[in-house]
PyMOL Python script that loads the backbone (N, CA, C, O; Angstrom):
from pymol import cmd

cmd.read_pdbstr("""\
ATOM      1  N   MET A   1     109.178 112.706  75.580  1.00  0.00           N
ATOM      2  CA  MET A   1     108.006 113.724  76.180  1.00  0.00           C
ATOM      3  C   MET A   1     108.650 115.255  75.482  1.00  0.00           C
ATOM      4  O   MET A   1     107.882 115.939  74.805  1.00  0.00           O
ATOM      5  N   ASN A   2     109.973 115.675  75.689  1.00  0.00           N
ATOM      6  CA  ASN A   2     110.106 116.114  74.130  1.00  0.00           C
ATOM      7  C   ASN A   2     109.618 116.931  73.663  1.00  0.00           C
ATOM      8  O   ASN A   2     109.530 118.152  73.790  1.00  0.00           O
ATOM      9  N   ALA A   3     109.117 115.854  72.807  1.00  0.00           N
ATOM     10  CA  ALA A   3     108.231 116.095  71.370  1.00  0.00           C
ATOM     11  C   ALA A   3     106.721 116.066  71.670  1.00  0.00           C
ATOM     12  O   ALA A   3     105.947 116.311  70.745  1.00  0.00           O
ATOM     13  N   ILE A   4     106.456 115.908  72.355  1.00  0.00           N
ATOM     14  CA  ILE A   4     104.736 116.134  73.218  1.00  0.00           C
ATOM     15  C   ILE A   4     104.807 117.459  73.741  1.00  0.00           C
ATOM     16  O   ILE A   4     103.837 118.136  73.402  1.00  0.00           O
ATOM     17  N   THR A   5     105.631 118.043  74.449  1.00  0.00           N
ATOM     18  CA  THR A   5     105.397 118.922  75.180  1.00  0.00           C
ATOM     19  C   THR A   5     106.389 120.318  74.783  1.00  0.00           C
ATOM     20  O   THR A   5     106.259 121.444  75.264  1.00  0.00           O
ATOM     21  N   GLY A   6     107.272 119.930  73.897  1.00  0.00           N
ATOM     22  CA  GLY A   6     108.202 120.996  73.591  1.00  0.00           C
ATOM     23  C   GLY A   6     109.264 121.174  74.797  1.00  0.00           C
ATOM     24  O   GLY A   6     110.180 121.987  74.678  1.00  0.00           O
ATOM     25  N   TRP A   7     109.146 120.557  75.714  1.00  0.00           N
ATOM     26  CA  TRP A   7     110.293 120.938  76.746  1.00  0.00           C
ATOM     27  C   TRP A   7     111.305 119.874  76.245  1.00  0.00           C
ATOM     28  O   TRP A   7     111.230 118.818  75.618  1.00  0.00           O
ATOM     29  N   ASN A   8     112.518 120.805  76.934  1.00  0.00           N
ATOM     30  CA  ASN A   8     113.973 120.153  76.675  1.00  0.00           C
ATOM     31  C   ASN A   8     114.804 119.674  77.879  1.00  0.00           C
ATOM     32  O   ASN A   8     115.765 120.173  78.464  1.00  0.00           O
ATOM     33  N   VAL A   9     113.813 118.055  78.122  1.00  0.00           N
ATOM     34  CA  VAL A   9     113.963 117.718  79.749  1.00  0.00           C
ATOM     35  C   VAL A   9     114.959 116.631  79.249  1.00  0.00           C
ATOM     36  O   VAL A   9     114.780 115.990  78.214  1.00  0.00           O
ATOM     37  N   THR A  10     115.993 116.490  80.057  1.00  0.00           N
ATOM     38  CA  THR A  10     116.612 115.530  79.877  1.00  0.00           C
ATOM     39  C   THR A  10     116.485 114.172  80.762  1.00  0.00           C
ATOM     40  O   THR A  10     115.939 114.229  81.864  1.00  0.00           O
ATOM     41  N   PRO A  11     117.025 112.897  80.232  1.00  0.00           N
ATOM     42  CA  PRO A  11     116.265 111.637  81.057  1.00  0.00           C
ATOM     43  C   PRO A  11     117.079 112.044  82.044  1.00  0.00           C
ATOM     44  O   PRO A  11     117.190 110.818  82.049  1.00  0.00           O
ATOM     45  N   LYS A  12     117.719 112.464  82.830  1.00  0.00           N
ATOM     46  CA  LYS A  12     117.905 112.740  84.249  1.00  0.00           C
ATOM     47  C   LYS A  12     116.639 113.273  84.806  1.00  0.00           C
ATOM     48  O   LYS A  12     115.972 112.745  85.696  1.00  0.00           O
ATOM     49  N   GLU A  13     116.390 114.353  84.196  1.00  0.00           N
ATOM     50  CA  GLU A  13     115.243 115.346  85.093  1.00  0.00           C
ATOM     51  C   GLU A  13     114.084 114.814  84.980  1.00  0.00           C
ATOM     52  O   GLU A  13     113.175 114.974  85.795  1.00  0.00           O
ATOM     53  N   ALA A  14     114.001 113.895  83.595  1.00  0.00           N
ATOM     54  CA  ALA A  14     112.487 113.222  83.758  1.00  0.00           C
ATOM     55  C   ALA A  14     112.480 112.284  84.771  1.00  0.00           C
ATOM     56  O   ALA A  14     111.504 112.160  85.511  1.00  0.00           O
ATOM     57  N   GLN A  15     113.762 111.419  84.905  1.00  0.00           N
ATOM     58  CA  GLN A  15     113.308 110.744  86.231  1.00  0.00           C
ATOM     59  C   GLN A  15     113.318 111.048  87.581  1.00  0.00           C
ATOM     60  O   GLN A  15     112.672 110.444  88.438  1.00  0.00           O
ATOM     61  N   GLU A  16     114.280 112.274  87.819  1.00  0.00           N
ATOM     62  CA  GLU A  16     113.768 112.844  89.141  1.00  0.00           C
ATOM     63  C   GLU A  16     112.083 113.618  88.763  1.00  0.00           C
ATOM     64  O   GLU A  16     111.509 113.771  89.841  1.00  0.00           O
ATOM     65  N   ILE A  17     111.632 113.871  88.159  1.00  0.00           N
ATOM     66  CA  ILE A  17     110.347 114.535  88.155  1.00  0.00           C
ATOM     67  C   ILE A  17     109.551 112.963  88.817  1.00  0.00           C
ATOM     68  O   ILE A  17     109.002 112.838  89.912  1.00  0.00           O
ATOM     69  N   GLY A  18     109.763 111.694  87.519  1.00  0.00           N
ATOM     70  CA  GLY A  18     108.926 110.960  88.473  1.00  0.00           C
ATOM     71  C   GLY A  18     109.540 110.283  90.009  1.00  0.00           C
ATOM     72  O   GLY A  18     108.684 109.683  90.659  1.00  0.00           O
ATOM     73  N   GLU A  19     110.566 110.327  90.450  1.00  0.00           N
ATOM     74  CA  GLU A  19     110.560 110.222  91.790  1.00  0.00           C
ATOM     75  C   GLU A  19     110.140 110.871  92.769  1.00  0.00           C
ATOM     76  O   GLU A  19     110.002 110.480  93.929  1.00  0.00           O
ATOM     77  N   ARG A  20     109.834 112.318  92.130  1.00  0.00           N
ATOM     78  CA  ARG A  20     109.518 113.359  92.928  1.00  0.00           C
ATOM     79  C   ARG A  20     107.965 112.802  93.170  1.00  0.00           C
ATOM     80  O   ARG A  20     107.592 112.519  94.308  1.00  0.00           O
ATOM     81  N   ILE A  21     107.046 112.658  91.957  1.00  0.00           N
ATOM     82  CA  ILE A  21     105.742 112.504  92.242  1.00  0.00           C
ATOM     83  C   ILE A  21     105.438 111.418  92.788  1.00  0.00           C
ATOM     84  O   ILE A  21     104.400 111.409  93.449  1.00  0.00           O
ATOM     85  N   VAL A  22     106.337 110.027  92.672  1.00  0.00           N
ATOM     86  CA  VAL A  22     106.294 108.845  94.061  1.00  0.00           C
ATOM     87  C   VAL A  22     106.334 109.358  94.778  1.00  0.00           C
ATOM     88  O   VAL A  22     105.287 109.247  95.416  1.00  0.00           O
ATOM     89  N   CYS A  23     107.067 110.069  95.254  1.00  0.00           N
ATOM     90  CA  CYS A  23     107.631 110.402  97.067  1.00  0.00           C
ATOM     91  C   CYS A  23     106.311 111.654  97.406  1.00  0.00           C
ATOM     92  O   CYS A  23     105.969 111.902  98.562  1.00  0.00           O
ATOM     93  N   MET A  24     105.878 112.133  96.561  1.00  0.00           N
ATOM     94  CA  MET A  24     104.684 112.831  96.653  1.00  0.00           C
ATOM     95  C   MET A  24     103.346 112.140  96.948  1.00  0.00           C
ATOM     96  O   MET A  24     102.559 112.645  97.749  1.00  0.00           O
ATOM     97  N   GLN A  25     103.087 111.014  96.323  1.00  0.00           N
ATOM     98  CA  GLN A  25     102.107 110.031  96.619  1.00  0.00           C
ATOM     99  C   GLN A  25     102.170 109.431  97.377  1.00  0.00           C
ATOM    100  O   GLN A  25     101.110 109.009  97.840  1.00  0.00           O
ATOM    101  N   GLN A  26     103.773 108.902  98.143  1.00  0.00           N
ATOM    102  CA  GLN A  26     103.876 108.176  99.289  1.00  0.00           C
ATOM    103  C   GLN A  26     103.433 109.167 100.513  1.00  0.00           C
ATOM    104  O   GLN A  26     102.731 108.897 101.487  1.00  0.00           O
ATOM    105  N   CYS A  27     103.902 110.081 100.247  1.00  0.00           N
ATOM    106  CA  CYS A  27     103.264 111.341 101.630  1.00  0.00           C
ATOM    107  C   CYS A  27     101.879 111.875 101.700  1.00  0.00           C
ATOM    108  O   CYS A  27     101.399 112.491 102.651  1.00  0.00           O
ATOM    109  N   PHE A  28     101.346 111.596 100.686  1.00  0.00           N
ATOM    110  CA  PHE A  28      99.586 111.998 100.757  1.00  0.00           C
ATOM    111  C   PHE A  28      99.472 110.633 101.624  1.00  0.00           C
ATOM    112  O   PHE A  28      99.268 110.696 102.836  1.00  0.00           O
ATOM    113  N   ASN A  29      99.633 109.237 100.858  1.00  0.00           N
ATOM    114  CA  ASN A  29      98.936 108.018 101.543  1.00  0.00           C
ATOM    115  C   ASN A  29      99.594 108.159 102.864  1.00  0.00           C
ATOM    116  O   ASN A  29      99.274 107.317 103.704  1.00  0.00           O
ATOM    117  N   LEU A  30     100.319 108.926 103.152  1.00  0.00           N
ATOM    118  CA  LEU A  30     100.989 108.890 104.879  1.00  0.00           C
ATOM    119  C   LEU A  30     100.002 109.422 105.873  1.00  0.00           C
ATOM    120  O   LEU A  30      99.463 108.922 106.860  1.00  0.00           O
ATOM    121  N   ARG A  31      99.913 111.030 105.082  1.00  0.00           N
ATOM    122  CA  ARG A  31      98.595 111.760 105.538  1.00  0.00           C
ATOM    123  C   ARG A  31      97.719 111.457 105.718  1.00  0.00           C
ATOM    124  O   ARG A  31      97.121 111.926 106.687  1.00  0.00           O
ATOM    125  N   MET A  32      96.971 110.252 104.687  1.00  0.00           N
ATOM    126  CA  MET A  32      95.683 110.048 104.944  1.00  0.00           C
ATOM    127  C   MET A  32      95.926 108.861 105.822  1.00  0.00           C
ATOM    128  O   MET A  32      94.886 108.203 105.790  1.00  0.00           O
ATOM    129  N   GLY A  33      96.671 108.368 106.471  1.00  0.00           N
ATOM    130  CA  GLY A  33      96.503 107.212 107.128  1.00  0.00           C
ATOM    131  C   GLY A  33      97.216 105.724 107.076  1.00  0.00           C
ATOM    132  O   GLY A  33      97.164 104.793 107.880  1.00  0.00           O
ATOM    133  N   LEU A  34      98.070 105.901 105.504  1.00  0.00           N
ATOM    134  CA  LEU A  34      98.939 104.800 105.722  1.00  0.00           C
ATOM    135  C   LEU A  34      99.685 103.825 106.217  1.00  0.00           C
ATOM    136  O   LEU A  34     100.865 103.943 105.884  1.00  0.00           O
ATOM    137  N   VAL A  35      99.486 103.029 106.794  1.00  0.00           N
ATOM    138  CA  VAL A  35     100.653 102.319 107.881  1.00  0.00           C
ATOM    139  C   VAL A  35     101.407 101.235 106.786  1.00  0.00           C
ATOM    140  O   VAL A  35     100.926 100.108 106.669  1.00  0.00           O
ATOM    141  N   PRO A  36     102.436 101.574 106.107  1.00  0.00           N
ATOM    142  CA  PRO A  36     103.240 100.898 105.209  1.00  0.00           C
ATOM    143  C   PRO A  36     103.455  99.510 105.667  1.00  0.00           C
ATOM    144  O   PRO A  36     103.031  98.577 104.986  1.00  0.00           O
ATOM    145  N   ASP A  37     104.108  99.305 106.814  1.00  0.00           N
ATOM    146  CA  ASP A  37     104.262  98.136 107.113  1.00  0.00           C
ATOM    147  C   ASP A  37     103.358  96.956 107.278  1.00  0.00           C
ATOM    148  O   ASP A  37     103.613  95.752 107.265  1.00  0.00           O
ATOM    149  N   ARG A  38     102.108  97.685 107.454  1.00  0.00           N
ATOM    150  CA  ARG A  38     101.072  96.487 107.700  1.00  0.00           C
ATOM    151  C   ARG A  38      99.895  96.876 106.036  1.00  0.00           C
ATOM    152  O   ARG A  38      99.254  95.905 105.635  1.00  0.00           O
ATOM    153  N   GLU A  39      99.741  98.092 105.324  1.00  0.00           N
ATOM    154  CA  GLU A  39      99.064  97.988 104.062  1.00  0.00           C
ATOM    155  C   GLU A  39      99.756  97.908 102.812  1.00  0.00           C
ATOM    156  O   GLU A  39      99.054  98.007 101.806  1.00  0.00           O
ATOM    157  N   ASN A  40     101.081  97.738 102.656  1.00  0.00           N
ATOM    158  CA  ASN A  40     101.705  97.262 101.461  1.00  0.00           C
ATOM    159  C   ASN A  40     101.649  96.164 101.204  1.00  0.00           C
ATOM    160  O   ASN A  40     102.721  95.561 101.253  1.00  0.00           O
ATOM    161  N   VAL A  41     100.632  95.523 100.885  1.00  0.00           N
ATOM    162  CA  VAL A  41     100.454  93.952 100.524  1.00  0.00           C
ATOM    163  C   VAL A  41     100.442  93.730  99.059  1.00  0.00           C
ATOM    164  O   VAL A  41     100.009  94.466  98.171  1.00  0.00           O
ATOM    165  N   MET A  42     101.133  92.300  98.971  1.00  0.00           N
ATOM    166  CA  MET A  42     100.234  91.948  97.464  1.00  0.00           C
ATOM    167  C   MET A  42      99.406  91.669  97.342  1.00  0.00           C
ATOM    168  O   MET A  42      99.031  91.355  98.472  1.00  0.00           O
ATOM    169  N   PRO A  43      98.335  91.431  96.416  1.00  0.00           N
ATOM    170  CA  PRO A  43      97.050  90.763  96.198  1.00  0.00           C
ATOM    171  C   PRO A  43      97.257  88.951  96.174  1.00  0.00           C
ATOM    172  O   PRO A  43      98.231  88.416  95.646  1.00  0.00           O
ATOM    173  N   GLN A  44      96.441  88.399  96.670  1.00  0.00           N
ATOM    174  CA  GLN A  44      96.351  87.230  97.327  1.00  0.00           C
ATOM    175  C   GLN A  44      96.762  86.563  96.156  1.00  0.00           C
ATOM    176  O   GLN A  44      97.762  85.855  96.272  1.00  0.00           O
ATOM    177  N   ARG A  45      96.158  86.637  94.941  1.00  0.00           N
ATOM    178  CA  ARG A  45      97.097  86.013  93.737  1.00  0.00           C
ATOM    179  C   ARG A  45      98.304  85.717  93.491  1.00  0.00           C
ATOM    180  O   ARG A  45      98.795  84.729  92.946  1.00  0.00           O
ATOM    181  N   LEU A  46      98.879  86.891  94.047  1.00  0.00           N
ATOM    182  CA  LEU A  46     100.340  87.226  94.401  1.00  0.00           C
ATOM    183  C   LEU A  46     100.899  86.288  95.354  1.00  0.00           C
ATOM    184  O   LEU A  46     101.974  85.846  94.949  1.00  0.00           O
ATOM    185  N   THR A  47     100.602  85.908  96.291  1.00  0.00           N
ATOM    186  CA  THR A  47     101.102  85.536  97.019  1.00  0.00           C
ATOM    187  C   THR A  47     100.688  83.452  97.196  1.00  0.00           C
ATOM    188  O   THR A  47     100.834  82.723  98.177  1.00  0.00           O
ATOM    189  N   VAL A  48     100.289  83.203  96.116  1.00  0.00           N
ATOM    190  CA  VAL A  48      99.948  81.269  96.151  1.00  0.00           C
ATOM    191  C   VAL A  48     101.106  81.427  95.342  1.00  0.00           C
ATOM    192  O   VAL A  48     101.457  82.324  94.576  1.00  0.00           O
ATOM    193  N   PRO A  49     101.658  80.268  95.715  1.00  0.00           N
ATOM    194  CA  PRO A  49     102.889  79.488  95.361  1.00  0.00           C
ATOM    195  C   PRO A  49     102.374  79.076  93.821  1.00  0.00           C
ATOM    196  O   PRO A  49     101.263  78.716  93.433  1.00  0.00           O
ATOM    197  N   HIS A  50     103.511  79.257  93.174  1.00  0.00           N
ATOM    198  CA  HIS A  50     103.264  78.398  91.884  1.00  0.00           C
ATOM    199  C   HIS A  50     103.188  77.057  91.528  1.00  0.00           C
ATOM    200  O   HIS A  50     104.056  76.412  92.116  1.00  0.00           O
ATOM    201  N   LYS A  51     102.323  76.224  90.619  1.00  0.00           N
ATOM    202  CA  LYS A  51     102.091  74.993  91.007  1.00  0.00           C
ATOM    203  C   LYS A  51     102.839  74.786  89.624  1.00  0.00           C
ATOM    204  O   LYS A  51     102.896  73.566  89.470  1.00  0.00           O
ATOM    205  N   GLU A  52     103.242  75.215  88.898  1.00  0.00           N
ATOM    206  CA  GLU A  52     104.496  74.217  87.978  1.00  0.00           C
ATOM    207  C   GLU A  52     105.324  75.307  87.463  1.00  0.00           C
ATOM    208  O   GLU A  52     105.081  76.508  87.577  1.00  0.00           O
ATOM    209  N   GLY A  53     106.598  74.621  86.730  1.00  0.00           N
ATOM    210  CA  GLY A  53     107.850  75.599  86.360  1.00  0.00           C
ATOM    211  C   GLY A  53     108.553  75.433  87.065  1.00  0.00           C
ATOM    212  O   GLY A  53     108.391  74.501  87.853  1.00  0.00           O
ATOM    213  N   GLY A  54     109.654  76.232  87.134  1.00  0.00           N
ATOM    214  CA  GLY A  54     111.209  76.581  87.798  1.00  0.00           C
ATOM    215  C   GLY A  54     110.748  76.918  89.216  1.00  0.00           C
ATOM    216  O   GLY A  54     111.373  76.739  90.262  1.00  0.00           O
ATOM    217  N   ALA A  55     109.266  77.558  89.006  1.00  0.00           N
ATOM    218  CA  ALA A  55     108.864  78.306  90.331  1.00  0.00           C
ATOM    219  C   ALA A  55     108.182  77.702  91.552  1.00  0.00           C
ATOM    220  O   ALA A  55     108.072  78.206  92.669  1.00  0.00           O
ATOM    221  N   ALA A  56     107.616  76.171  90.986  1.00  0.00           N
ATOM    222  CA  ALA A  56     106.841  75.537  91.203  1.00  0.00           C
ATOM    223  C   ALA A  56     107.202  75.493  93.034  1.00  0.00           C
ATOM    224  O   ALA A  56     108.303  75.192  93.496  1.00  0.00           O
ATOM    225  N   GLY A  57     105.815  75.924  93.965  1.00  0.00           N
ATOM    226  CA  GLY A  57     105.865  75.511  95.041  1.00  0.00           C
ATOM    227  C   GLY A  57     106.616  76.985  95.918  1.00  0.00           C
ATOM    228  O   GLY A  57     106.974  77.146  97.084  1.00  0.00           O
ATOM    229  N   LYS A  58     106.621  77.882  94.701  1.00  0.00           N
ATOM    230  CA  LYS A  58     107.421  78.734  95.877  1.00  0.00           C
ATOM    231  C   LYS A  58     106.436  80.004  95.834  1.00  0.00           C
ATOM    232  O   LYS A  58     105.317  80.121  95.337  1.00  0.00           O
ATOM    233  N   VAL A  59     107.219  80.879  96.507  1.00  0.00           N
ATOM    234  CA  VAL A  59     106.377  82.413  96.603  1.00  0.00           C
ATOM    235  C   VAL A  59     107.398  84.127  96.454  1.00  0.00           C
ATOM    236  O   VAL A  59     108.197  84.460  97.329  1.00  0.00           O
ATOM    237  N   PRO A  60     107.204  84.728  95.569  1.00  0.00           N
ATOM    238  CA  PRO A  60     108.528  85.623  95.876  1.00  0.00           C
ATOM    239  C   PRO A  60     108.121  86.379  97.359  1.00  0.00           C
ATOM    240  O   PRO A  60     106.998  86.691  97.755  1.00  0.00           O
ATOM    241  N   PRO A  61     109.475  86.561  98.046  1.00  0.00           N
ATOM    242  CA  PRO A  61     109.289  87.427  99.002  1.00  0.00           C
ATOM    243  C   PRO A  61     109.540  88.795  98.979  1.00  0.00           C
ATOM    244  O   PRO A  61     110.578  89.456  98.951  1.00  0.00           O
ATOM    245  N   TRP A  62     108.061  89.139  99.002  1.00  0.00           N
ATOM    246  CA  TRP A  62     106.933  90.213  98.665  1.00  0.00           C
ATOM    247  C   TRP A  62     107.681  91.217  99.587  1.00  0.00           C
ATOM    248  O   TRP A  62     108.034  92.267  99.049  1.00  0.00           O
ATOM    249  N   GLN A  63     108.071  90.974 101.364  1.00  0.00           N
ATOM    250  CA  GLN A  63     107.800  92.112 102.289  1.00  0.00           C
ATOM    251  C   GLN A  63     109.683  92.122 101.993  1.00  0.00           C
ATOM    252  O   GLN A  63     110.023  93.297 102.133  1.00  0.00           O
ATOM    253  N   GLU A  64     110.716  91.401 101.711  1.00  0.00           N
ATOM    254  CA  GLU A  64     111.912  91.484 101.623  1.00  0.00           C
ATOM    255  C   GLU A  64     112.198  92.316 100.174  1.00  0.00           C
ATOM    256  O   GLU A  64     113.160  93.064 100.002  1.00  0.00           O
ATOM    257  N   ILE A  65     111.086  92.001  99.111  1.00  0.00           N
ATOM    258  CA  ILE A  65     111.079  93.145  97.747  1.00  0.00           C
ATOM    259  C   ILE A  65     110.694  94.596  98.466  1.00  0.00           C
ATOM    260  O   ILE A  65     111.523  95.463  98.743  1.00  0.00           O
ATOM    261  N   LEU A  66     109.726  94.651  98.632  1.00  0.00           N
ATOM    262  CA  LEU A  66     109.277  95.838  99.274  1.00  0.00           C
ATOM    263  C   LEU A  66     110.251  96.619 100.335  1.00  0.00           C
ATOM    264  O   LEU A  66     110.237  97.839 100.169  1.00  0.00           O
ATOM    265  N   LYS A  67     111.072  96.162 101.367  1.00  0.00           N
ATOM    266  CA  LYS A  67     111.866  96.587 102.315  1.00  0.00           C
ATOM    267  C   LYS A  67     113.334  97.331 101.122  1.00  0.00           C
ATOM    268  O   LYS A  67     113.749  98.489 101.167  1.00  0.00           O
ATOM    269  N   GLU A  68     113.693  96.510 100.424  1.00  0.00           N
ATOM    270  CA  GLU A  68     114.386  96.677  99.291  1.00  0.00           C
ATOM    271  C   GLU A  68     114.565  97.603  98.348  1.00  0.00           C
ATOM    272  O   GLU A  68     115.610  98.051  97.876  1.00  0.00           O
ATOM    273  N   TYR A  69     113.069  97.934  98.039  1.00  0.00           N
ATOM    274  CA  TYR A  69     112.371  99.214  97.543  1.00  0.00           C
ATOM    275  C   TYR A  69     112.614 100.426  98.307  1.00  0.00           C
ATOM    276  O   TYR A  69     113.097 101.488  97.913  1.00  0.00           O
ATOM    277  N   TRP A  70     112.277 100.160  99.251  1.00  0.00           N
ATOM    278  CA  TRP A  70     112.646 101.439 100.138  1.00  0.00           C
ATOM    279  C   TRP A  70     113.550 102.220 100.463  1.00  0.00           C
ATOM    280  O   TRP A  70     113.572 103.443 100.608  1.00  0.00           O
ATOM    281  N   GLU A  71     114.603 101.119 100.611  1.00  0.00           N
ATOM    282  CA  GLU A  71     115.885 101.272 100.621  1.00  0.00           C
ATOM    283  C   GLU A  71     116.662 101.649  99.457  1.00  0.00           C
ATOM    284  O   GLU A  71     117.734 102.244  99.566  1.00  0.00           O
ATOM    285  N   THR A  72     116.277 101.399  98.616  1.00  0.00           N
ATOM    286  CA  THR A  72     116.521 101.921  97.089  1.00  0.00           C
ATOM    287  C   THR A  72     116.007 103.431  97.003  1.00  0.00           C
ATOM    288  O   THR A  72     116.801 104.227  96.501  1.00  0.00           O
ATOM    289  N   LYS A  73     115.144 103.771  97.305  1.00  0.00           N
ATOM    290  CA  LYS A  73     114.143 105.296  97.535  1.00  0.00           C
ATOM    291  C   LYS A  73     114.435 105.961  98.429  1.00  0.00           C
ATOM    292  O   LYS A  73     113.730 106.956  98.597  1.00  0.00           O
ATOM    293  N   ASP A  74     115.513 105.740  99.335  1.00  0.00           N
ATOM    294  CA  ASP A  74     116.128 106.208 100.300  1.00  0.00           C
ATOM    295  C   ASP A  74     114.370 106.735 101.300  1.00  0.00           C
ATOM    296  O   ASP A  74     113.892 107.867 101.384  1.00  0.00           O
ATOM    297  N   TRP A  75     113.969 105.777 101.733  1.00  0.00           N
ATOM    298  CA  TRP A  75     113.260 105.718 102.797  1.00  0.00           C
ATOM    299  C   TRP A  75     113.023 104.517 103.415  1.00  0.00           C
ATOM    300  O   TRP A  75     112.988 103.397 102.907  1.00  0.00           O
ATOM    301  N   VAL A  76     112.831 104.917 104.792  1.00  0.00           N
ATOM    302  CA  VAL A  76     112.646 104.193 106.121  1.00  0.00           C
ATOM    303  C   VAL A  76     111.443 103.709 106.598  1.00  0.00           C
ATOM    304  O   VAL A  76     110.722 104.489 107.220  1.00  0.00           O
ATOM    305  N   ASN A  77     110.992 102.240 106.372  1.00  0.00           N
ATOM    306  CA  ASN A  77     110.289 101.629 106.660  1.00  0.00           C
ATOM    307  C   ASN A  77     108.924 102.330 105.931  1.00  0.00           C
ATOM    308  O   ASN A  77     107.784 102.228 106.386  1.00  0.00           O
ATOM    309  N   GLY A  78     109.244 102.960 104.874  1.00  0.00           N
ATOM    310  CA  GLY A  78     108.035 103.364 103.991  1.00  0.00           C
ATOM    311  C   GLY A  78     108.290 104.762 104.178  1.00  0.00           C
ATOM    312  O   GLY A  78     107.353 105.363 103.653  1.00  0.00           O
ATOM    313  N   ILE A  79     108.877 105.336 104.533  1.00  0.00           N
ATOM    314  CA  ILE A  79     108.432 107.315 105.074  1.00  0.00           C
ATOM    315  C   ILE A  79     109.561 107.840 104.318  1.00  0.00           C
ATOM    316  O   ILE A  79     110.728 107.660 104.665  1.00  0.00           O
ATOM    317  N   PRO A  80     109.275 108.364 103.485  1.00  0.00           N
ATOM    318  CA  PRO A  80     110.442 108.870 102.652  1.00  0.00           C
ATOM    319  C   PRO A  80     111.235 109.993 103.952  1.00  0.00           C
ATOM    320  O   PRO A  80     110.675 110.787 104.708  1.00  0.00           O
ATOM    321  N   THR A  81     112.820 109.637 103.808  1.00  0.00           N
ATOM    322  CA  THR A  81     113.405 110.824 104.702  1.00  0.00           C
ATOM    323  C   THR A  81     113.388 111.607 104.400  1.00  0.00           C
ATOM    324  O   THR A  81     113.033 111.844 103.245  1.00  0.00           O
ATOM    325  N   ARG A  82     113.789 112.583 105.299  1.00  0.00           N
ATOM    326  CA  ARG A  82     113.970 113.929 105.427  1.00  0.00           C
ATOM    327  C   ARG A  82     114.963 114.431 104.178  1.00  0.00           C
ATOM    328  O   ARG A  82     114.716 115.341 103.386  1.00  0.00           O
ATOM    329  N   ARG A  83     115.984 113.704 104.216  1.00  0.00           N
ATOM    330  CA  ARG A  83     117.121 114.350 103.436  1.00  0.00           C
ATOM    331  C   ARG A  83     116.886 113.910 101.767  1.00  0.00           C
ATOM    332  O   ARG A  83     117.696 114.248 100.904  1.00  0.00           O
ATOM    333  N   LYS A  84     115.482 112.998 101.430  1.00  0.00           N
ATOM    334  CA  LYS A  84     115.160 112.378 100.210  1.00  0.00           C
ATOM    335  C   LYS A  84     114.463 113.772  99.892  1.00  0.00           C
ATOM    336  O   LYS A  84     114.631 114.400  98.847  1.00  0.00           O
ATOM    337  N   LEU A  85     113.624 114.171 100.996  1.00  0.00           N
ATOM    338  CA  LEU A  85     112.676 115.505 100.788  1.00  0.00           C
ATOM    339  C   LEU A  85     112.785 116.188 100.159  1.00  0.00           C
ATOM    340  O   LEU A  85     112.139 116.574  99.185  1.00  0.00           O
ATOM    341  N   ALA A  86     114.590 116.767 101.120  1.00  0.00           N
ATOM    342  CA  ALA A  86     115.180 117.980 100.804  1.00  0.00           C
ATOM    343  C   ALA A  86     115.529 117.615  99.011  1.00  0.00           C
ATOM    344  O   ALA A  86     114.943 118.025  98.009  1.00  0.00           O
ATOM    345  N   GLU A  87     116.550 116.817  99.131  1.00  0.00           N
ATOM    346  CA  GLU A  87     116.964 116.423  97.811  1.00  0.00           C
ATOM    347  C   GLU A  87     116.115 116.499  96.371  1.00  0.00           C
ATOM    348  O   GLU A  87     116.649 116.359  95.271  1.00  0.00           O
ATOM    349  N   LEU A  88     114.723 116.743  96.583  1.00  0.00           N
ATOM    350  CA  LEU A  88     113.995 116.758  95.821  1.00  0.00           C
ATOM    351  C   LEU A  88     113.057 117.990  95.376  1.00  0.00           C
ATOM    352  O   LEU A  88     112.272 118.359  94.503  1.00  0.00           O
ATOM    353  N   GLY A  89     113.659 118.354  96.531  1.00  0.00           N
ATOM    354  CA  GLY A  89     113.108 119.978  96.971  1.00  0.00           C
ATOM    355  C   GLY A  89     111.420 120.442  97.393  1.00  0.00           C
ATOM    356  O   GLY A  89     110.729 121.447  97.221  1.00  0.00           O
ATOM    357  N   LEU A  90     111.201 118.859  98.145  1.00  0.00           N
ATOM    358  CA  LEU A  90     110.174 118.802  98.657  1.00  0.00           C
ATOM    359  C   LEU A  90     109.799 118.624 100.361  1.00  0.00           C
ATOM    360  O   LEU A  90     109.004 117.964 101.030  1.00  0.00           O
ATOM    361  N   GLU A  91     111.352 120.071 100.715  1.00  0.00           N
ATOM    362  CA  GLU A  91     111.473 120.395 102.257  1.00  0.00           C
ATOM    363  C   GLU A  91     110.058 120.528 103.236  1.00  0.00           C
ATOM    364  O   GLU A  91     109.963 120.318 104.445  1.00  0.00           O
ATOM    365  N   ASP A  92     108.959 120.972 102.221  1.00  0.00           N
ATOM    366  CA  ASP A  92     107.608 121.613 102.950  1.00  0.00           C
ATOM    367  C   ASP A  92     106.707 120.184 103.770  1.00  0.00           C
ATOM    368  O   ASP A  92     106.052 120.120 104.810  1.00  0.00           O
ATOM    369  N   LEU A  93     107.050 119.221 102.770  1.00  0.00           N
ATOM    370  CA  LEU A  93     106.707 117.657 103.259  1.00  0.00           C
ATOM    371  C   LEU A  93     107.366 117.271 104.556  1.00  0.00           C
ATOM    372  O   LEU A  93     106.892 116.451 105.342  1.00  0.00           O
ATOM    373  N   ALA A  94     108.586 117.977 104.731  1.00  0.00           N
ATOM    374  CA  ALA A  94     109.616 117.031 105.402  1.00  0.00           C
ATOM    375  C   ALA A  94     109.011 117.405 106.982  1.00  0.00           C
ATOM    376  O   ALA A  94     109.089 116.637 107.942  1.00  0.00           O
ATOM    377  N   LYS A  95     108.499 118.538 106.999  1.00  0.00           N
ATOM    378  CA  LYS A  95     107.803 118.871 108.441  1.00  0.00           C
ATOM    379  C   LYS A  95     106.679 117.944 109.161  1.00  0.00           C
ATOM    380  O   LYS A  95     106.309 117.852 110.332  1.00  0.00           O
ATOM    381  N   GLU A  96     106.270 117.248 107.869  1.00  0.00           N
ATOM    382  CA  GLU A  96     105.413 116.532 108.686  1.00  0.00           C
ATOM    383  C   GLU A  96     105.951 114.890 108.970  1.00  0.00           C
ATOM    384  O   GLU A  96     105.273 113.976 109.437  1.00  0.00           O
ATOM    385  N   PHE A  97     107.324 114.847 108.547  1.00  0.00           N
ATOM    386  CA  PHE A  97     107.375 113.434 109.212  1.00  0.00           C
ATOM    387  C   PHE A  97     108.634 113.469 110.045  1.00  0.00           C
ATOM    388  O   PHE A  97     108.964 112.485 110.707  1.00  0.00           O
TER     389      PHE A  97
END
""", "prot")
cmd.dss("prot")
cmd.show_as("cartoon", "prot")
cmd.util.cbc("prot")
cmd.orient("prot")
């Protein structure tokens, strides 16, 4: 990114920029009516058990994976915490949740 933009962004800063973007997207989706527990579902083709191989007959535990993802991001049930929003400099969005 530095070579393209001329910015002097460290990997840590780039990660924070990406996290801020994802958090803002989630806040927008929530504002537009997204219900995280109900509407964050995987496409049907990813919920059908594998037919062969070591994972034959198995389906990844998508709901558990999603909850772990939210915990890692410091979100509660798909909603960014006020602490996370403040950490990312998005305090204004915290007023909505």
